[in-house]
PDB file of the backbone (N, CA, C, O) and the ligand in Angstrom, with CONECT records:
HET     ZN  A 101       1
ATOM      1  N   MET A   1      84.936  16.269  61.610  1.00  0.00           N
ATOM      2  CA  MET A   1      84.146  16.050  60.379  1.00  0.00           C
ATOM      3  C   MET A   1      82.695  15.689  60.730  1.00  0.00           C
ATOM      4  O   MET A   1      81.747  16.182  60.119  1.00  0.00           O
ATOM      5  N   ILE A   2      82.555  14.821  61.724  1.00  0.00           N
ATOM      6  CA  ILE A   2      81.198  14.407  62.105  1.00  0.00           C
ATOM      7  C   ILE A   2      80.406  15.606  62.646  1.00  0.00           C
ATOM      8  O   ILE A   2      79.240  15.817  62.311  1.00  0.00           O
ATOM      9  N   ALA A   3      81.096  16.380  63.501  1.00  0.00           N
ATOM     10  CA  ALA A   3      80.434  17.538  64.099  1.00  0.00           C
ATOM     11  C   ALA A   3      79.991  18.539  63.026  1.00  0.00           C
ATOM     12  O   ALA A   3      78.905  19.112  63.114  1.00  0.00           O
ATOM     13  N   ALA A   4      80.854  18.745  62.002  1.00  0.00           N
ATOM     14  CA  ALA A   4      80.512  19.671  60.923  1.00  0.00           C
ATOM     15  C   ALA A   4      79.298  19.158  60.153  1.00  0.00           C
ATOM     16  O   ALA A   4      78.400  19.923  59.800  1.00  0.00           O
ATOM     17  N   GLY A   5      79.288  17.854  59.901  1.00  0.00           N
ATOM     18  CA  GLY A   5      78.161  17.254  59.187  1.00  0.00           C
ATOM     19  C   GLY A   5      76.870  17.416  59.972  1.00  0.00           C
ATOM     20  O   GLY A   5      75.812  17.686  59.403  1.00  0.00           O
ATOM     21  N   TYR A   6      76.968  17.252  61.258  1.00  0.00           N
ATOM     22  CA  TYR A   6      75.795  17.389  62.121  1.00  0.00           C
ATOM     23  C   TYR A   6      75.272  18.832  62.095  1.00  0.00           C
ATOM     24  O   TYR A   6      74.068  19.089  62.107  1.00  0.00           O
ATOM     25  N   GLY A   7      76.254  19.773  62.059  1.00  0.00           N
ATOM     26  CA  GLY A   7      75.873  21.188  61.999  1.00  0.00           C
ATOM     27  C   GLY A   7      75.086  21.498  60.739  1.00  0.00           C
ATOM     28  O   GLY A   7      74.108  22.245  60.778  1.00  0.00           O
ATOM     29  N   ILE A   8      75.510  20.925  59.626  1.00  0.00           N
ATOM     30  CA  ILE A   8      74.778  21.137  58.361  1.00  0.00           C
ATOM     31  C   ILE A   8      73.385  20.509  58.458  1.00  0.00           C
ATOM     32  O   ILE A   8      72.385  21.091  58.038  1.00  0.00           O
ATOM     33  N   TYR A   9      73.358  19.316  59.018  1.00  0.00           N
ATOM     34  CA  TYR A   9      72.073  18.621  59.183  1.00  0.00           C
ATOM     35  C   TYR A   9      71.098  19.454  60.017  1.00  0.00           C
ATOM     36  O   TYR A   9      69.916  19.576  59.697  1.00  0.00           O
ATOM     37  N   ARG A  10      71.639  20.020  61.097  1.00  0.00           N
ATOM     38  CA  ARG A  10      70.792  20.818  61.980  1.00  0.00           C
ATOM     39  C   ARG A  10      70.283  22.076  61.294  1.00  0.00           C
ATOM     40  O   ARG A  10      69.128  22.467  61.464  1.00  0.00           O
ATOM     41  N   SER A  11      71.175  22.714  60.504  1.00  0.00           N
ATOM     42  CA  SER A  11      70.755  23.946  59.839  1.00  0.00           C
ATOM     43  C   SER A  11      69.707  23.634  58.758  1.00  0.00           C
ATOM     44  O   SER A  11      68.794  24.425  58.522  1.00  0.00           O
ATOM     45  N   LEU A  12      69.853  22.479  58.109  1.00  0.00           N
ATOM     46  CA  LEU A  12      68.854  22.068  57.125  1.00  0.00           C
ATOM     47  C   LEU A  12      67.520  21.808  57.805  1.00  0.00           C
ATOM     48  O   LEU A  12      66.458  22.178  57.305  1.00  0.00           O
ATOM     49  N   LYS A  13      67.609  21.169  58.948  1.00  0.00           N
ATOM     50  CA  LYS A  13      66.408  20.810  59.689  1.00  0.00           C
ATOM     51  C   LYS A  13      65.666  22.058  60.171  1.00  0.00           C
ATOM     52  O   LYS A  13      64.442  22.148  60.076  1.00  0.00           O
ATOM     53  N   SER A  14      66.431  23.011  60.686  1.00  0.00           N
ATOM     54  CA  SER A  14      65.797  24.222  61.196  1.00  0.00           C
ATOM     55  C   SER A  14      65.189  25.042  60.055  1.00  0.00           C
ATOM     56  O   SER A  14      64.251  25.813  60.257  1.00  0.00           O
ATOM     57  N   TRP A  15      65.741  24.860  58.859  1.00  0.00           N
ATOM     58  CA  TRP A  15      65.162  25.536  57.695  1.00  0.00           C
ATOM     59  C   TRP A  15      63.867  24.842  57.262  1.00  0.00           C
ATOM     60  O   TRP A  15      62.928  25.485  56.793  1.00  0.00           O
ATOM     61  N   ALA A  16      63.839  23.527  57.427  1.00  0.00           N
ATOM     62  CA  ALA A  16      62.690  22.754  56.947  1.00  0.00           C
ATOM     63  C   ALA A  16      61.480  22.854  57.871  1.00  0.00           C
ATOM     64  O   ALA A  16      60.339  22.790  57.413  1.00  0.00           O
ATOM     65  N   VAL A  17      61.723  23.006  59.139  1.00  0.00           N
ATOM     66  CA  VAL A  17      60.610  22.954  60.099  1.00  0.00           C
ATOM     67  C   VAL A  17      59.564  24.061  59.898  1.00  0.00           C
ATOM     68  O   VAL A  17      58.373  23.753  59.862  1.00  0.00           O
ATOM     69  N   PRO A  18      59.961  25.344  59.767  1.00  0.00           N
ATOM     70  CA  PRO A  18      58.918  26.356  59.574  1.00  0.00           C
ATOM     71  C   PRO A  18      58.126  26.132  58.298  1.00  0.00           C
ATOM     72  O   PRO A  18      56.930  26.419  58.238  1.00  0.00           O
ATOM     73  N   ASN A  19      58.810  25.610  57.266  1.00  0.00           N
ATOM     74  CA  ASN A  19      58.174  25.314  55.992  1.00  0.00           C
ATOM     75  C   ASN A  19      57.095  24.248  56.167  1.00  0.00           C
ATOM     76  O   ASN A  19      56.012  24.326  55.589  1.00  0.00           O
ATOM     77  N   GLN A  20      57.425  23.260  56.976  1.00  0.00           N
ATOM     78  CA  GLN A  20      56.520  22.142  57.221  1.00  0.00           C
ATOM     79  C   GLN A  20      55.280  22.617  58.000  1.00  0.00           C
ATOM     80  O   GLN A  20      54.150  22.251  57.677  1.00  0.00           O
ATOM     81  N   SER A  21      55.519  23.432  59.023  1.00  0.00           N
ATOM     82  CA  SER A  21      54.401  23.874  59.850  1.00  0.00           C
ATOM     83  C   SER A  21      53.451  24.768  59.054  1.00  0.00           C
ATOM     84  O   SER A  21      52.260  24.843  59.359  1.00  0.00           O
ATOM     85  N   ARG A  22      53.983  25.446  58.032  1.00  0.00           N
ATOM     86  CA  ARG A  22      53.127  26.275  57.189  1.00  0.00           C
ATOM     87  C   ARG A  22      52.170  25.381  56.388  1.00  0.00           C
ATOM     88  O   ARG A  22      50.998  25.708  56.200  1.00  0.00           O
ATOM     89  N   GLN A  23      52.707  24.243  55.923  1.00  0.00           N
ATOM     90  CA  GLN A  23      51.882  23.307  55.159  1.00  0.00           C
ATOM     91  C   GLN A  23      50.813  22.645  56.035  1.00  0.00           C
ATOM     92  O   GLN A  23      49.765  22.230  55.541  1.00  0.00           O
ATOM     93  N   MET A  24      51.092  22.552  57.335  1.00  0.00           N
ATOM     94  CA  MET A  24      50.158  21.892  58.237  1.00  0.00           C
ATOM     95  C   MET A  24      49.081  22.834  58.758  1.00  0.00           C
ATOM     96  O   MET A  24      48.261  22.445  59.590  1.00  0.00           O
ATOM     97  N   GLY A  25      49.079  24.069  58.271  1.00  0.00           N
ATOM     98  CA  GLY A  25      48.105  25.053  58.720  1.00  0.00           C
ATOM     99  C   GLY A  25      46.668  24.586  58.551  1.00  0.00           C
ATOM    100  O   GLY A  25      45.838  24.778  59.439  1.00  0.00           O
ATOM    101  N   ASN A  26      46.378  23.973  57.414  1.00  0.00           N
ATOM    102  CA  ASN A  26      45.019  23.492  57.157  1.00  0.00           C
ATOM    103  C   ASN A  26      44.620  22.403  58.131  1.00  0.00           C
ATOM    104  O   ASN A  26      43.483  22.365  58.600  1.00  0.00           O
ATOM    105  N   GLN A  27      45.561  21.515  58.435  1.00  0.00           N
ATOM    106  CA  GLN A  27      45.271  20.411  59.348  1.00  0.00           C
ATOM    107  C   GLN A  27      44.906  20.941  60.735  1.00  0.00           C
ATOM    108  O   GLN A  27      43.976  20.449  61.374  1.00  0.00           O
ATOM    109  N   ASP A  28      45.645  21.945  61.187  1.00  0.00           N
ATOM    110  CA  ASP A  28      45.386  22.525  62.508  1.00  0.00           C
ATOM    111  C   ASP A  28      43.969  23.094  62.560  1.00  0.00           C
ATOM    112  O   ASP A  28      43.254  22.930  63.548  1.00  0.00           O
ATOM    113  N   ARG A  29      43.584  23.756  61.491  1.00  0.00           N
ATOM    114  CA  ARG A  29      42.268  24.367  61.442  1.00  0.00           C
ATOM    115  C   ARG A  29      41.178  23.277  61.463  1.00  0.00           C
ATOM    116  O   ARG A  29      40.143  23.441  62.109  1.00  0.00           O
ATOM    117  N   ASP A  30      41.422  22.175  60.756  1.00  0.00           N
ATOM    118  CA  ASP A  30      40.462  21.073  60.723  1.00  0.00           C
ATOM    119  C   ASP A  30      40.280  20.469  62.106  1.00  0.00           C
ATOM    120  O   ASP A  30      39.172  20.091  62.487  1.00  0.00           O
ATOM    121  N   GLN A  31      41.365  20.379  62.850  1.00  0.00           N
ATOM    122  CA  GLN A  31      41.285  19.779  64.183  1.00  0.00           C
ATOM    123  C   GLN A  31      40.397  20.608  65.098  1.00  0.00           C
ATOM    124  O   GLN A  31      39.644  20.060  65.903  1.00  0.00           O
ATOM    125  N   ILE A  32      40.484  21.917  64.977  1.00  0.00           N
ATOM    126  CA  ILE A  32      39.667  22.806  65.804  1.00  0.00           C
ATOM    127  C   ILE A  32      38.184  22.625  65.455  1.00  0.00           C
ATOM    128  O   ILE A  32      37.321  22.642  66.333  1.00  0.00           O
ATOM    129  N   GLU A  33      37.910  22.452  64.166  1.00  0.00           N
ATOM    130  CA  GLU A  33      36.523  22.319  63.727  1.00  0.00           C
ATOM    131  C   GLU A  33      36.003  20.887  63.818  1.00  0.00           C
ATOM    132  O   GLU A  33      34.856  20.615  63.463  1.00  0.00           O
ATOM    133  N   ASP A  34      36.830  19.990  64.285  1.00  0.00           N
ATOM    134  CA  ASP A  34      36.442  18.581  64.308  1.00  0.00           C
ATOM    135  C   ASP A  34      35.546  18.278  65.516  1.00  0.00           C
ATOM    136  O   ASP A  34      35.933  17.543  66.425  1.00  0.00           O
ATOM    137  N   VAL A  35      34.364  18.850  65.504  1.00  0.00           N
ATOM    138  CA  VAL A  35      33.379  18.632  66.568  1.00  0.00           C
ATOM    139  C   VAL A  35      32.409  17.554  66.084  1.00  0.00           C
ATOM    140  O   VAL A  35      31.944  17.583  64.945  1.00  0.00           O
ATOM    141  N   MET A  36      32.115  16.611  66.967  1.00  0.00           N
ATOM    142  CA  MET A  36      31.201  15.545  66.582  1.00  0.00           C
ATOM    143  C   MET A  36      29.750  15.982  66.797  1.00  0.00           C
ATOM    144  O   MET A  36      29.392  16.517  67.847  1.00  0.00           O
ATOM    145  N   VAL A  37      28.942  15.743  65.791  1.00  0.00           N
ATOM    146  CA  VAL A  37      27.512  16.061  65.868  1.00  0.00           C
ATOM    147  C   VAL A  37      26.713  14.798  65.556  1.00  0.00           C
ATOM    148  O   VAL A  37      27.231  13.853  64.962  1.00  0.00           O
ATOM    149  N   LYS A  38      25.432  14.795  65.969  1.00  0.00           N
ATOM    150  CA  LYS A  38      24.604  13.612  65.768  1.00  0.00           C
ATOM    151  C   LYS A  38      23.574  13.844  64.674  1.00  0.00           C
ATOM    152  O   LYS A  38      22.868  14.852  64.658  1.00  0.00           O
ATOM    153  N   ASP A  39      23.512  12.904  63.783  1.00  0.00           N
ATOM    154  CA  ASP A  39      22.495  12.909  62.743  1.00  0.00           C
ATOM    155  C   ASP A  39      21.177  12.484  63.400  1.00  0.00           C
ATOM    156  O   ASP A  39      21.068  11.348  63.861  1.00  0.00           O
ATOM    157  N   PRO A  40      20.168  13.374  63.455  1.00  0.00           N
ATOM    158  CA  PRO A  40      18.923  13.025  64.160  1.00  0.00           C
ATOM    159  C   PRO A  40      18.083  11.977  63.435  1.00  0.00           C
ATOM    160  O   PRO A  40      17.147  11.431  64.019  1.00  0.00           O
ATOM    161  N   VAL A  41      18.396  11.692  62.192  1.00  0.00           N
ATOM    162  CA  VAL A  41      17.622  10.706  61.421  1.00  0.00           C
ATOM    163  C   VAL A  41      18.150   9.300  61.663  1.00  0.00           C
ATOM    164  O   VAL A  41      17.391   8.423  62.074  1.00  0.00           O
ATOM    165  N   CYS A  42      19.427   9.068  61.418  1.00  0.00           N
ATOM    166  CA  CYS A  42      19.966   7.710  61.549  1.00  0.00           C
ATOM    167  C   CYS A  42      20.831   7.548  62.807  1.00  0.00           C
ATOM    168  O   CYS A  42      21.457   6.507  63.006  1.00  0.00           O
ATOM    169  N   GLN A  43      20.860   8.596  63.662  1.00  0.00           N
ATOM    170  CA  GLN A  43      21.525   8.540  64.972  1.00  0.00           C
ATOM    171  C   GLN A  43      23.029   8.274  64.890  1.00  0.00           C
ATOM    172  O   GLN A  43      23.618   7.707  65.810  1.00  0.00           O
ATOM    173  N   VAL A  44      23.629   8.679  63.801  1.00  0.00           N
ATOM    174  CA  VAL A  44      25.067   8.465  63.597  1.00  0.00           C
ATOM    175  C   VAL A  44      25.818   9.732  63.982  1.00  0.00           C
ATOM    176  O   VAL A  44      25.359  10.841  63.709  1.00  0.00           O
ATOM    177  N   TYR A  45      26.963   9.564  64.612  1.00  0.00           N
ATOM    178  CA  TYR A  45      27.825  10.701  64.935  1.00  0.00           C
ATOM    179  C   TYR A  45      28.796  10.936  63.792  1.00  0.00           C
ATOM    180  O   TYR A  45      29.376   9.999  63.242  1.00  0.00           O
ATOM    181  N   LEU A  46      28.961  12.208  63.445  1.00  0.00           N
ATOM    182  CA  LEU A  46      29.858  12.559  62.343  1.00  0.00           C
ATOM    183  C   LEU A  46      30.532  13.891  62.635  1.00  0.00           C
ATOM    184  O   LEU A  46      30.007  14.702  63.398  1.00  0.00           O
ATOM    185  N   PRO A  47      31.701  14.120  62.026  1.00  0.00           N
ATOM    186  CA  PRO A  47      32.365  15.418  62.215  1.00  0.00           C
ATOM    187  C   PRO A  47      31.514  16.539  61.633  1.00  0.00           C
ATOM    188  O   PRO A  47      31.014  16.445  60.512  1.00  0.00           O
ATOM    189  N   GLN A  48      31.364  17.584  62.408  1.00  0.00           N
ATOM    190  CA  GLN A  48      30.515  18.708  62.006  1.00  0.00           C
ATOM    191  C   GLN A  48      30.866  19.248  60.622  1.00  0.00           C
ATOM    192  O   GLN A  48      29.984  19.574  59.829  1.00  0.00           O
ATOM    193  N   ARG A  49      32.159  19.336  60.347  1.00  0.00           N
ATOM    194  CA  ARG A  49      32.588  19.919  59.061  1.00  0.00           C
ATOM    195  C   ARG A  49      32.220  19.045  57.872  1.00  0.00           C
ATOM    196  O   ARG A  49      32.204  19.522  56.737  1.00  0.00           O
ATOM    197  N   GLU A  50      31.922  17.765  58.116  1.00  0.00           N
ATOM    198  CA  GLU A  50      31.549  16.862  57.012  1.00  0.00           C
ATOM    199  C   GLU A  50      30.042  16.720  56.879  1.00  0.00           C
ATOM    200  O   GLU A  50      29.547  16.147  55.908  1.00  0.00           O
ATOM    201  N   GLY A  51      29.316  17.243  57.858  1.00  0.00           N
ATOM    202  CA  GLY A  51      27.869  17.094  57.856  1.00  0.00           C
ATOM    203  C   GLY A  51      27.177  18.057  56.907  1.00  0.00           C
ATOM    204  O   GLY A  51      27.728  19.082  56.506  1.00  0.00           O
ATOM    205  N   HIS A  52      25.952  17.693  56.563  1.00  0.00           N
ATOM    206  CA  HIS A  52      25.106  18.571  55.763  1.00  0.00           C
ATOM    207  C   HIS A  52      24.252  19.386  56.734  1.00  0.00           C
ATOM    208  O   HIS A  52      23.418  18.842  57.458  1.00  0.00           O
ATOM    209  N   MET A  53      24.476  20.687  56.731  1.00  0.00           N
ATOM    210  CA  MET A  53      23.841  21.542  57.727  1.00  0.00           C
ATOM    211  C   MET A  53      22.467  22.007  57.273  1.00  0.00           C
ATOM    212  O   MET A  53      22.235  22.288  56.097  1.00  0.00           O
ATOM    213  N   TRP A  54      21.561  22.078  58.246  1.00  0.00           N
ATOM    214  CA  TRP A  54      20.232  22.635  57.969  1.00  0.00           C
ATOM    215  C   TRP A  54      19.772  23.416  59.181  1.00  0.00           C
ATOM    216  O   TRP A  54      19.787  22.898  60.298  1.00  0.00           O
ATOM    217  N   ARG A  55      19.366  24.651  58.974  1.00  0.00           N
ATOM    218  CA  ARG A  55      18.868  25.499  60.053  1.00  0.00           C
ATOM    219  C   ARG A  55      17.351  25.544  59.987  1.00  0.00           C
ATOM    220  O   ARG A  55      16.762  25.741  58.924  1.00  0.00           O
ATOM    221  N   TYR A  56      16.729  25.356  61.153  1.00  0.00           N
ATOM    222  CA  TYR A  56      15.274  25.387  61.212  1.00  0.00           C
ATOM    223  C   TYR A  56      14.835  25.948  62.554  1.00  0.00           C
ATOM    224  O   TYR A  56      15.181  25.407  63.604  1.00  0.00           O
ATOM    225  N   LYS A  57      14.079  27.024  62.518  1.00  0.00           N
ATOM    226  CA  LYS A  57      13.563  27.687  63.722  1.00  0.00           C
ATOM    227  C   LYS A  57      14.645  27.925  64.779  1.00  0.00           C
ATOM    228  O   LYS A  57      14.443  27.655  65.963  1.00  0.00           O
ATOM    229  N   GLY A  58      15.771  28.423  64.341  1.00  0.00           N
ATOM    230  CA  GLY A  58      16.852  28.751  65.265  1.00  0.00           C
ATOM    231  C   GLY A  58      17.745  27.597  65.663  1.00  0.00           C
ATOM    232  O   GLY A  58      18.763  27.804  66.324  1.00  0.00           O
ATOM    233  N   ASP A  59      17.383  26.380  65.274  1.00  0.00           N
ATOM    234  CA  ASP A  59      18.218  25.216  65.571  1.00  0.00           C
ATOM    235  C   ASP A  59      19.032  24.842  64.344  1.00  0.00           C
ATOM    236  O   ASP A  59      18.605  25.027  63.205  1.00  0.00           O
ATOM    237  N   THR A  60      20.222  24.310  64.615  1.00  0.00           N
ATOM    238  CA  THR A  60      21.066  23.850  63.525  1.00  0.00           C
ATOM    239  C   THR A  60      21.209  22.344  63.617  1.00  0.00           C
ATOM    240  O   THR A  60      21.569  21.811  64.666  1.00  0.00           O
ATOM    241  N   PHE A  61      20.930  21.664  62.526  1.00  0.00           N
ATOM    242  CA  PHE A  61      21.019  20.201  62.468  1.00  0.00           C
ATOM    243  C   PHE A  61      22.081  19.803  61.456  1.00  0.00           C
ATOM    244  O   PHE A  61      22.330  20.496  60.469  1.00  0.00           O
ATOM    245  N   TYR A  62      22.699  18.656  61.739  1.00  0.00           N
ATOM    246  CA  TYR A  62      23.717  18.136  60.826  1.00  0.00           C
ATOM    247  C   TYR A  62      23.351  16.711  60.444  1.00  0.00           C
ATOM    248  O   TYR A  62      22.913  15.920  61.279  1.00  0.00           O
ATOM    249  N   PHE A  63      23.535  16.399  59.173  1.00  0.00           N
ATOM    250  CA  PHE A  63      23.162  15.084  58.650  1.00  0.00           C
ATOM    251  C   PHE A  63      24.323  14.446  57.918  1.00  0.00           C
ATOM    252  O   PHE A  63      25.181  15.124  57.353  1.00  0.00           O
ATOM    253  N   CYS A  64      24.325  13.102  57.942  1.00  0.00           N
ATOM    254  CA  CYS A  64      25.409  12.365  57.294  1.00  0.00           C
ATOM    255  C   CYS A  64      25.281  12.425  55.779  1.00  0.00           C
ATOM    256  O   CYS A  64      26.264  12.267  55.056  1.00  0.00           O
ATOM    257  N   SER A  65      24.065  12.653  55.308  1.00  0.00           N
ATOM    258  CA  SER A  65      23.845  12.666  53.859  1.00  0.00           C
ATOM    259  C   SER A  65      22.666  13.575  53.525  1.00  0.00           C
ATOM    260  O   SER A  65      21.883  13.947  54.399  1.00  0.00           O
ATOM    261  N   THR A  66      22.554  13.922  52.262  1.00  0.00           N
ATOM    262  CA  THR A  66      21.425  14.750  51.832  1.00  0.00           C
ATOM    263  C   THR A  66      20.118  13.977  51.959  1.00  0.00           C
ATOM    264  O   THR A  66      19.062  14.581  52.145  1.00  0.00           O
ATOM    265  N   GLU A  67      20.174  12.636  51.861  1.00  0.00           N
ATOM    266  CA  GLU A  67      18.978  11.804  52.036  1.00  0.00           C
ATOM    267  C   GLU A  67      18.384  12.018  53.421  1.00  0.00           C
ATOM    268  O   GLU A  67      17.180  12.227  53.565  1.00  0.00           O
ATOM    269  N   CYS A  68      19.242  11.964  54.442  1.00  0.00           N
ATOM    270  CA  CYS A  68      18.788  12.182  55.818  1.00  0.00           C
ATOM    271  C   CYS A  68      18.256  13.600  55.985  1.00  0.00           C
ATOM    272  O   CYS A  68      17.242  13.816  56.649  1.00  0.00           O
ATOM    273  N   LEU A  69      18.937  14.555  55.384  1.00  0.00           N
ATOM    274  CA  LEU A  69      18.515  15.947  55.471  1.00  0.00           C
ATOM    275  C   LEU A  69      17.108  16.102  54.896  1.00  0.00           C
ATOM    276  O   LEU A  69      16.242  16.716  55.519  1.00  0.00           O
ATOM    277  N   GLU A  70      16.888  15.550  53.723  1.00  0.00           N
ATOM    278  CA  GLU A  70      15.595  15.663  53.055  1.00  0.00           C
ATOM    279  C   GLU A  70      14.494  14.979  53.857  1.00  0.00           C
ATOM    280  O   GLU A  70      13.376  15.486  53.954  1.00  0.00           O
ATOM    281  N   LYS A  71      14.817  13.835  54.425  1.00  0.00           N
ATOM    282  CA  LYS A  71      13.858  13.089  55.231  1.00  0.00           C
ATOM    283  C   LYS A  71      13.432  13.895  56.458  1.00  0.00           C
ATOM    284  O   LYS A  71      12.249  13.987  56.786  1.00  0.00           O
ATOM    285  N   PHE A  72      14.421  14.469  57.118  1.00  0.00           N
ATOM    286  CA  PHE A  72      14.177  15.282  58.310  1.00  0.00           C
ATOM    287  C   PHE A  72      13.373  16.533  57.959  1.00  0.00           C
ATOM    288  O   PHE A  72      12.450  16.916  58.678  1.00  0.00           O
ATOM    289  N   LYS A  73      13.733  17.149  56.861  1.00  0.00           N
ATOM    290  CA  LYS A  73      13.055  18.345  56.378  1.00  0.00           C
ATOM    291  C   LYS A  73      11.576  18.077  56.158  1.00  0.00           C
ATOM    292  O   LYS A  73      10.722  18.876  56.543  1.00  0.00           O
ATOM    293  N   LYS A  74      11.281  16.929  55.527  1.00  0.00           N
ATOM    294  CA  LYS A  74       9.895  16.557  55.258  1.00  0.00           C
ATOM    295  C   LYS A  74       9.119  16.354  56.543  1.00  0.00           C
ATOM    296  O   LYS A  74       7.960  16.755  56.651  1.00  0.00           O
ATOM    297  N   GLU A  75       9.772  15.719  57.531  1.00  0.00           N
ATOM    298  CA  GLU A  75       9.114  15.475  58.822  1.00  0.00           C
ATOM    299  C   GLU A  75       8.797  16.784  59.527  1.00  0.00           C
ATOM    300  O   GLU A  75       7.748  16.920  60.157  1.00  0.00           O
ATOM    301  N   LYS A  76       9.706  17.748  59.421  1.00  0.00           N
ATOM    302  CA  LYS A  76       9.543  19.017  60.123  1.00  0.00           C
ATOM    303  C   LYS A  76       8.596  19.972  59.397  1.00  0.00           C
ATOM    304  O   LYS A  76       7.767  20.637  60.020  1.00  0.00           O
ATOM    305  N   THR A  77       8.731  20.027  58.090  1.00  0.00           N
ATOM    306  CA  THR A  77       7.983  21.018  57.329  1.00  0.00           C
ATOM    307  C   THR A  77       6.764  20.422  56.630  1.00  0.00           C
ATOM    308  O   THR A  77       5.910  21.158  56.135  1.00  0.00           O
ATOM    309  N   GLY A  78       6.680  19.112  56.588  1.00  0.00           N
ATOM    310  CA  GLY A  78       5.534  18.431  56.007  1.00  0.00           C
ATOM    311  C   GLY A  78       5.652  18.163  54.526  1.00  0.00           C
ATOM    312  O   GLY A  78       4.740  17.592  53.928  1.00  0.00           O
TER     313      GLY A  78
HETATM  314 ZN    ZN A 101      22.073   9.932  58.359  1.00  0.00          ZN2+
END
């Protein structure tokens, strides 16, 4: 009886695992993109995907907030 119960448990588990990994697809992608970048205004490190991006003369900058972005923009462009 115990062995039969375990067999059902295992078959349920093997059914659940692929379903679970499908749901975790987004998390896996986030981990790959989780590169730390430095805010050149307030010198804070933040995940690239959460930063506010600004491209200027071939360089890409990331900021913790739009305030920092605007401040940097003014310094660069006047
Ligand atoms: Zn900042």
